[in-house]
TORLUMTOR-278015 format. One record per residue (C-alpha): residue in one letter; x, y, z; residue number from 0. Coordinates in steps of 0.2 Angstrom, whole numbers. Layout:
% TORLUMTOR-278015
 residu     u     v     w num
      A     X     Y     Z NUM
...
This chain:
% TORLUMTOR-278015
 residu     u     v     w num
      L   204   135   517   0
      L   194   119   514   1
      M   186   120   496   2
      P   180   107   484   3
      E   193   108   470   4
      M   207   118   477   5
      G   212   122   495   6
      G   214   140   501   7
      I   233   138   503   8
      E   235   133   485   9
      V   224   148   479  10
      L   235   159   490  11
      R   251   152   483  12
      R   245   154   465  13
      I   239   172   468  14
      K   256   177   475  15
      E   264   169   460  16
      R   255   180   449  17
      S   257   196   459  18
      T   264   199   476  19
      E   255   216   477  20
      V   237   209   480  21
      P   233   208   498  22
      V   225   192   503  23
      A   216   187   519  24
      I   211   169   523  25
      V   193   165   529  26
      T   191   148   537  27
      A   181   138   550  28
      Y   195   126   553  29
      A   211   136   558  30
      S   226   127   564  31
      Q   243   133   569  32
      E   251   124   554  33
      N   239   132   541  34
      T   241   149   549  35
      Q   260   149   548  36
      E   259   143   530  37
      A   247   156   525  38
      L   257   170   533  39
      R   273   163   526  40
      L   265   164   508  41
      G   260   182   511  42
      A   242   182   518  43
      I   239   198   528  44
      D   228   191   541  45
      Y   216   177   546  46
      L   197   178   548  47
      I   190   163   558  48
      K   171   159   556  49
      P   160   165   564  50
      F   166   184   562  51
      D   157   200   563  52
      R   157   216   553  53
      A   170   224   564  54
      D   182   209   561  55
      V   180   211   542  56
      E   183   230   543  57
      K   198   227   553  58
      V   205   215   540  59
      V   200   226   525  60
      E   209   241   533  61
      K   224   231   536  62
      G   224   226   517  63
      L   221   244   512  64
      S   236   250   523  65
      H   247   236   516  66
      R   242   242   498  67
      R   246   260   502  68
      K   263   256   509  69
      H   267   245   494  70
      L   262   260   482  71
      Q   273   272   493  72
      T   287   260   491  73
      Q   285   259   473  74
      Q   284   277   471  75
      V   301   279   481  76
      I   309   265   470  77
      E   303   274   454  78
      E   309   291   460  79
      V   326   283   464  80
      Q   327   275   447  81
      R   323   291   439  82
      Q   337   300   449  83
      I   349   286   444  84
      E   344   288   426  85
      T   347   307   427  86
      I   364   305   435  87
      E   369   292   422  88
      Q   364   304   408  89
      E   373   318   416  90
      K   388   307   419  91
      E   388   302   400  92
      T   387   320   395  93
      L   401   325   406  94
      Q   412   311   400  95
      R   408   316   382  96
      E   413   334   386  97
      V   429   329   395  98
      T   434   318   380  99
      L   430   332   368 100
      T   440   344   379 101
      R   455   332   381 102
      E   455   329   362 103
      Y   454   348   358 104
      L   469   351   370 105
      E   479   337   363 106
      C   476   344   345 107
      L   481   361   351 108
      L   497   355   359 109
      E   501   344   345 110
      S   499   359   333 111
      S   511   370   342 112
      L   527   374   333 113
      D   535   375   351 114
      A   542   360   360 115
      I   530   356   374 116
      V   534   344   388 117
      S   525   340   405 118
      T   533   331   419 119
      D   526   322   435 120
      T   531   326   453 121
      Q   546   314   451 122
      G   553   325   436 123
      R   549   311   423 124
      V   542   315   406 125
      A   523   313   406 126
      F   519   321   389 127
      C   528   329   374 128
      N   521   335   358 129
      R   527   334   340 130
      G   538   350   342 131
      V   550   340   353 132
      E   554   328   339 133
      E   556   342   326 134
      L   567   353   337 135
      Y   577   339   347 136
      G   574   323   337 137
      Y   566   313   351 138
      R   550   303   348 139
      A   537   303   362 140
      E   539   285   365 141
      E   557   288   369 142
      L   555   302   381 143
      I   539   297   391 144
      G   543   290   408 145
      T   562   295   408 146
      P   569   309   419 147
      L   569   326   411 148
      D   586   331   418 149
      R   595   319   407 150
      Y   591   330   392 151
      Y   598   346   399 152
      A   616   349   394 153
      G   619   355   412 154
      G   611   338   418 155
      P   603   336   436 156
      E   611   352   442 157
      E   602   362   428 158
      A   586   353   433 159
      R   588   358   451 160
      R   592   376   447 161
      I   575   377   437 162
      G   566   367   451 163
      G   572   380   464 164
      L   566   395   453 165
      L   549   387   451 166
      K   547   384   469 167
      K   550   403   472 168
      N   539   409   458 169
      S   528   395   452 170
      R   533   399   434 171
      L   548   403   424 172
      Q   549   413   407 173
      G   564   416   395 174
      Y   576   405   404 175
      E   591   401   394 176
      A   597   383   394 177
      A   605   371   382 178
      V   595   355   378 179
      L   604   339   371 180
      H   598   334   354 181
      K   596   316   350 182
      N   611   316   339 183
      G   622   323   354 184
      H   624   341   351 185
      S   617   355   362 186
      V   603   366   356 187
      P   602   383   364 188
      S   584   386   370 189
      L   573   398   379 190
      L   562   389   392 191
      S   545   395   399 192
      V   540   383   413 193
      S   526   383   425 194
      Q   520   372   439 195
      I   504   361   436 196
      R   492   361   452 197
      D   477   351   456 198
      K   461   359   462 199
      E   468   359   480 200
      G   483   369   475 201
      N   495   354   476 202
      V   509   353   463 203
      I   507   338   452 204
      G   520   342   439 205
      T   527   355   427 206
      L   523   361   409 207
      G   535   370   398 208
């Protein structure tokens, strides 16, 4: 600890500032509780008090090597975790791109259909409608989305309940004759094909037709 130009505690401090990975042992003939605590606080692995023998040195060296091995093992674990995180992030980005492309493809497909296509949520409110709705019935998407679908049946809520009851029995409906109100007020005779939308657990989350 006691050296001409710089004390051992300061040397230890500067070594640890450069690299915490280097194991450092303190050698001194003037050990004190204060110096011991300060050295251990700064990261010294052990103390050698003069005089010491070969066994003492071997013990400290082994402790230093063990410290180094544990540090390397920890670094390997950290690097492996980082690699796994990077892999997961890459897979996530790829999946997000695929989902975006699939969604855009489906939206283009629905918008390109000549038929009027409408989806609703579990409350019977319009969640999506394509361009065919405007061409056949005169409503723009922003006018319909969020509104109850039953207001657009000429038969009103009673017609909607009848369709809902048939869907509960069969999950889908094809060729159902109903009159749909055009934006200008007249009824448009229509053949409806409607099916329930289910999530991966099988729960009904809306309709599409």
